[in-house]
C-alpha positions as CSV (number, residue, x, y, z in Angstrom):
1,M,-60.9,-88.6,122.7
2,T,-62.5,-87.1,119.7
3,Q,-60.0,-88.0,117.0
4,L,-56.4,-88.9,116.6
5,S,-54.0,-86.5,115.0
6,H,-52.0,-87.4,111.9
7,K,-48.9,-88.0,114.0
8,Q,-50.9,-90.3,116.3
9,Y,-52.3,-92.3,113.4
10,D,-48.8,-92.6,111.9
11,A,-47.4,-93.8,115.2
12,L,-50.3,-96.3,115.7
13,E,-49.9,-97.7,112.1
14,R,-46.1,-98.0,112.6
15,A,-46.7,-99.8,115.9
16,I,-49.1,-102.2,114.1
17,T,-46.6,-103.0,111.3
18,E,-43.6,-103.3,113.7
19,G,-45.4,-105.2,116.5
20,K,-44.7,-102.5,119.1
21,R,-46.7,-102.1,122.3
22,V,-49.3,-99.3,122.8
23,A,-50.6,-97.9,126.0
24,I,-54.3,-97.0,125.7
25,W,-56.2,-95.3,128.5
26,R,-60.0,-95.8,128.6
27,R,-62.3,-94.9,131.5
28,G,-59.4,-94.7,134.0
29,T,-57.8,-98.1,133.0
30,E,-54.6,-98.4,131.2
31,Y,-54.3,-101.2,128.6
32,L,-50.8,-102.1,127.5
33,V,-51.4,-104.1,124.2
34,V,-49.9,-105.0,120.9
35,P,-52.1,-103.6,118.2
36,I,-53.0,-106.0,115.3
37,R,-55.1,-103.9,113.0
38,L,-57.0,-100.7,112.8
39,R,-60.5,-101.1,111.4
40,L,-63.8,-99.3,110.8
41,T,-67.0,-101.2,111.9
42,E,-70.5,-99.7,111.8
43,G,-69.0,-96.2,111.5
44,R,-66.7,-96.6,114.5
45,E,-62.9,-96.8,114.4
46,S,-61.4,-99.5,116.6
47,V,-58.0,-101.1,117.3
48,E,-57.8,-104.9,117.4
49,A,-55.1,-105.8,119.8
50,R,-53.8,-108.6,122.0
51,N,-52.4,-108.7,125.5
52,P,-48.7,-109.4,125.3
53,T,-48.7,-111.4,128.5
54,T,-51.9,-113.5,128.2
55,G,-52.5,-113.4,124.4
56,D,-56.1,-112.4,125.0
57,H,-57.8,-110.6,122.1
58,L,-59.2,-107.1,122.7
59,V,-61.1,-104.6,120.6
60,L,-60.9,-100.9,121.8
61,H,-63.1,-98.3,120.1
62,L,-61.2,-95.1,119.5
63,D,-64.2,-92.9,120.4
64,E,-64.1,-94.4,123.9
65,V,-60.3,-93.9,124.4
66,D,-59.0,-91.1,126.7
67,A,-55.4,-91.2,125.5
68,I,-53.1,-93.4,123.4
69,E,-49.3,-93.6,123.4
70,V,-46.9,-95.9,121.5
71,V,-44.3,-97.5,123.8
72,W,-41.0,-97.6,121.9
């Protein structure tokens, strides 16, 4: 994925503030996570998230993501 659209950024930011789940596909794997924050580190945008079942912390770089969808 090259870059998120304005609608996708808005939906992701809304999911972060409301604690909604997000489905993120990367390299053929689907991650269903609760995003905690969006950040920029060393020139790369990433989503910090946690697994809603296990509570494990996860960082997904947006330049490696194939697709993203907020699960309402």
